[in-house]
N, C-alpha and C positions, 0 to 999 in steps of 0.2 A: 812531264809536266802534268803538262797539258800536252803478316800479312800478316799437352802432354798429359796427357792424362796419365798419371802414374800414381798408383795407390801407395799409401804408406803402410808400414807394418800394422796389422790389425791389433786392436787392444786385447787384453786378456779376457777370458770368459767370465761373466759376472757370477758372483756367488749364488748358489742354489737357494739359500735361505732368504735372499733379499725379498722383502714383502712389498716395498713401495716401488712402483714403476713410473718411469717418466712418460709423459704424454707422447703419443706417436709422433707428433710434429717435432717435438724437441729431440726425440731419439733419432729421427731422420736427419736433423741438422747436425747432431753429434756424430752420427755415422759419416756424414759428408765431410765434416771437418777432420775426422780421424782417418779418412781414406778407406772406410769399410763399407760393405754392402750387407743387406739382410737376407738371410736364407733360412727359411723355416724357423724364424724367431731367434736364430742364434748367429752372432757375428762371426764371420770367417774371413780369412785373408782374401783380398780381392785378387783375382787372377789377371795377369797381364794380357791385354788384348793383342791380337795379331796386328802388325802394322797397317794392313788394309782396313781392318775392323776399327782400329783406333782413329784412323783418318776419317772413316765414314761417320763414326760417332761424333767426332769434332765438327764435321760439316753439318750433320743433322742438328747439332745444338747451336750452331752459329750461322744459320741460314740467312738471317737478316743482315748480319755483318758482311757475309760474303757477297750478298746482293748489292749492298751499298758500295763496297770496294769496286765491284764490277762496273756500277753506274759511273762512279767517279773516274775510273780508268777510261771508259768509253768517251765520257764528256771531255776529258783532257786530250784524248787522241783527236777527237773531232775539232776541238779548238785549235790544236797545233796544226792540223792539216788545213784548216780554213784560214790561217793567217796569210795575209798578202805577202808575197815574196818580193815585191817591188812595186813601184808606182806604175799606174796605167800609162800608156803611150801618150805623150803630150802632143798637142797640135796648136798651131798658131791661132790666137784669139784676137778679138778686137779690143783696142785700148782707147783710153781718152787721148785726144790729140796731143796733150802735154807730155805724153809718155815718150815721145820721140820716135825714132825709126824702129820699125818692126821688120826683122829680117825673115822673109818668107822662103828664101832659097835654101834648100837642104845643103848643109855643109857638114864636113866631118867634125868641125869644132864649133859647136853651139851649145850653150847651156840650156837645159830644159827645166821648166818649173811650172807650177800651178799657182794661181792667185785666187784664194778663197775669200769671198766678200759677202756682204749682206745687202740685199735690196732694200731692207728696212731703213737703212741710212742712205737716202736718196742723194744727198750732196757729198757723201764721204768719198775720199779718194780710193781708187782700187789699186793702181799700180804703185804709187808712192815712191819713196826715196831709193828703194832697191833697184827699180827699173831705171831711175835717173842715174844711179851709180854705174850700171852696165853701159848705158848710152854714153856717159861721160868718158868711160874708159874703152869705148868701142869694142865691147864684148858682145858678140852676136848671141842671140837667144831665140828659142821657140817656147812660147808660153800659151797657157790656156786659162781663161777666166771661168770660175765655177761659183755659182750662187749657192750659199751655204744651206739653204732650205731644200734644194733639189736632192733627189736620191743620190746622185754622185757626190754632192756636197756633204750630205749627212754621213756618207761613208768616210770621208776625210775627217769630219768632226769627231766621229766615234773612234776611229783608228788612232788619231793623234791627240784627242782630248782638247780640241780647239775651242776657245771662247772669245779671245780678243781678235777682232778682224779689222782690216784685211790682214792676211798672212800669206807669205810666200812659202810654198813647199817645193824645195829645190832638189832635183835629182843629183845626188853627189857623184854618181858614176859618169855624169855628162861634163864634169869640170875637168879641163885639160891643163897641162903645164903652161900653155901659152896665154891663159886667161889671168892677166895681172891687173892689179888696182894700184894706181899711182897715189903717192902721199899728197895730201892737200890740207887746206885750213880746217877741214872737218875731220879728216882721218889722217893723223900724223903717224908716220912710221919712222923707224931708225934707218931705213933704206929708202931708196927712191921709189920702189914699188914692191909689192908682195903678191904672191899667188892668191887667187880668190878663195881657194880651199883653205889655205892657212888663215886668211882673214875670217872666214866663217867659223873655223875651229876656235879662233881667239874670241869671237862673239859668244860662243857656247860657254867658254870659261868665264868671261867677264860679265855676261848678262844671262845667267842661267835661268832666270825667270821669264825672259823674253825670247830666248833662242835655245834650240835644242837639236840634238841629232838622234834620229830614230833609226836604230841599227837594223830593225826588221825590214824596213822599206828603203834603207840606205838614202835617207833624205834629211836635209836640214829644214827645220821649221823656224821661220824668221818673221817675227812681228815687226811693226814699224819702229825703227830705231833712230829716226831722224838723221839718216846718214848724210843728208844734204844741209844739215844745220838749221832747217826750218822746223816749226812746230806743227804737228799734225794732230788730227782728231781720230780717235779709235772708236769703233763700234763694239760694244760688249754684248755677246749673245747670251743674255741673262734675262730672267723675268723682270719686267718693269716694276720699279718701286715708286710709289706715289707719296706726295706730302701727307702728313697726318691730318692737317687742317683742310677741309674741303674748300674748293674755290681757289687754291693756290695754283700758280702757273707751273711750278716745277719744284722738285726736290733736288737740292744742290749739296752734295757731300764733298767736303774739303779735306782731303787726306794730307795732313801737315806734320812736319817735324819742326817744332817751334825754334829749335836751335839751328835750323838750316838756312844758310844765306840765300838760296834760291827763293824761299818763301818770303823772306824779309824784303827782297828786291821786288817781288811781285805784288807786294801789298798795295801800292798805289793803284794798280789796275784792278785788283780785287775789290778794294774799298769803293772804287768808282761804280762797279756793277752792284755791289751790295747796297749802295745808296739809291741807284736807279730802281732796283726791284725790291727794295725794303717793303715788308708787309705784303708782297705779292709772290715771293718765292721763299721756300724754306731752306735756309742755309744751316748746315750742320758741321760742327768741328769734329774731325776724326783724327785720332792720334796715331801717327805712323812714324816711329823713330828710326829712320834709315840714315839720316845725316849725322846724328849724334854719335853713332858708332865710329864714324870716320874722324870726328872732331875731338873726341875725348878718349883717354886711355881705356883699353879694354876692361880693366879691372875697376872702372868707375861704377859705384853702386847704382843700380837701376833707379832706386828711389830718388837719388839726387838728381838724376837726369830728368825725371818726370815732374820736378817741382813746377816749372813754368806751365807744362801741359795741364797740371791739376788746376792751376789758377785760371787758365784759358777756358777749360771745360766748365768749371763752376761759374765763372763770370758769364759765360754764354747763357746759362740757365736763368740769369738775372738780366739778360739783355745788355750786357756790358762787355762783350767779347772784343770789339774793336778798341774800346777804351783800354782794356787790359793789354792788348797787343802793343798799343802805342806807349803805355806806361812802362812796360818791361823792356821794350826795344829802345826806349829813350835812355835806359841805363846800360843795356847790353851793347848798343851801337854808338854810344856817346863819344864824341871827340872832346867834349867839355862836360862840366857838371851842372848844366842848366836844367836837366831833366826834361828837355824838349827834344822831340824827334823830328828832324827836318828831312826833306827829300834827299839831300846829299848824304846824310848819315845812313839812310836806308840803303841807298845804292852802294855805299862803300863801307858797309858794316864790318866786313872782314879786315879792314884797316884799323878798326878801333882797338884800343889797348885792352878793352874788356872782352873782345871776341875770343872765343875758345876757352873762356873761364866760366864755370857754372855759377849761376845765381843761387846763393845759399838759401836755406829755408828762412832764416832770420831776415835776410835782405828782401826776400820775396814778400814776407809778411809786412815789412816796413813799407814797401811800394804799394801793396794792396790797401793798407790802412790809410796811406796818404792820398792815393789817387782814385781808388775804386769804391770805397765805402760799401763793401759787400755785407750782406746780412749774415751775421756770425752763425746763427742757428741753421739757416739754409746752407751755408758754406760747410758746416760740420756734417750735415746730412749728405751733402753732395760728395764729400770726401769718402764717406762710407760706401757709396755706390760706384765710385770710380773704377776699382779693380774689374768689376764686371763689365762696365762700359768700355774700358780700354781693351778688354779681351774680345768684346763684340766688334770693336773697330778693327782689330787684327783679323778676325774671322771674315768680316765683310770685305776687307781689302783682298784677302786670299780668294774669296769667292769671285770677286770682280777682276782677278788677275792684276791687281794694282800693287806694284812693289816699289814705286818711286814717289818721292815727295818733292815739291807739292803737286798733287794731282786733283783736278776737279772732275767729278762724275755727276752727270745729270740724269736723274731717274734710273740710275743703275745701267744705263745703256750707252751714254756718250761720254767719252773721257779724253782729257788732254791736260797739258801743263796749265797751272793756275793763271800764268800770264797770258794764256790763250783762251781765257774763259769766254771772251766775246764770240769766238768762232765755235766753241763747243756748244754754247747756247743756241747759236744760229743753226747748227746741224740738227739740234733737237727741234727747234721751231723757227723756220725762216721768217715767220710773220712778226717776231718780236720787234719792237720799235727800233732798237739800236741796230738791227740788221739792215734795215733800209737806210738808216743814217750813215752807216759806214760802207754802203755799197753792196749790201747783201752778204751771204755766206760764200 
């Protein structure tokens, strides 16, 4: 991980009567090209150097290259030898009371893992649904909590590239054949139960952005997957991003796939909080088309899928995003043709005869003309800027390790499902008025 100099046949001797001479520099280049050397002003055939002499000449001429190769080789060797060969020894740590039983008795069969968390999120869970899963299936464990900003925590962050917290780093070698997980309403298997290692391997395949296996340390890296069926709040260890307008309470980025049923169902909750904090929080539409790839054929043109997103993004610039959502979903989720979207249609959109069929460009234009009244000049300018905007949305989602929609992210640090926006906002700021109204975070 973590290299011949041979002369060609000399040219013939130049004629004695030649009057014009080449400049010395040009003659030197010509000699070099022809494989000759100058001796007393006359070209002669170059003598073959002895092997040792040729090697020495090559080394003398390529000292810099040799030095660079040596530096790279030494650096690679040091990097290889400094790689951790396994996880540090785990020890039992303290957990929240809700985490259940902590087994402190040393046994031959107990899974060992680390929980990396951030103290910046004071109200965020640390143990989460993975610990609940172990307790529910009576799998004994020994675990250690590590705060991400500590020296030990930073080692894990650097080694495994962690950003979304909390995360469980599980010692794969500590999983035994007797550690089985039963099928239930949240995790359904084709058999009554499966081994924990098989389950984690399945997570790595099914959720490659949220779960991974690190071969160097023989560890599974598991973010919060809501294994208990509940909605959780994640902390993202990224630089805080603030609203553009000074005085705003928060910046709220909504990563949405407009064709995704989960977003349509969450609109009631989202609309409620957009109305409460209107003009006090900056809400941003971010296009993240993860559900469309499951709903429509793989060969569906990308431009056709983006039609609704274009109208949403441009309507937002004119302060008409919610209006645009309602107008398009009244058509997409309709059980009749009254162009009105009620709560029942939102919650049961997947049962509509229109669900799963793209809204065409002409149809979208018709809806916009009838319901939105967008400024045509501003709309045209917006369409020109959208490719760059959508690319930026994808880049931001990747930076924030956000690969599911709909996801709400507050100030680039607190993330959760859009339907859980109330809790995400309360983790960000427990003093927000709705937090007290609903009993706090």
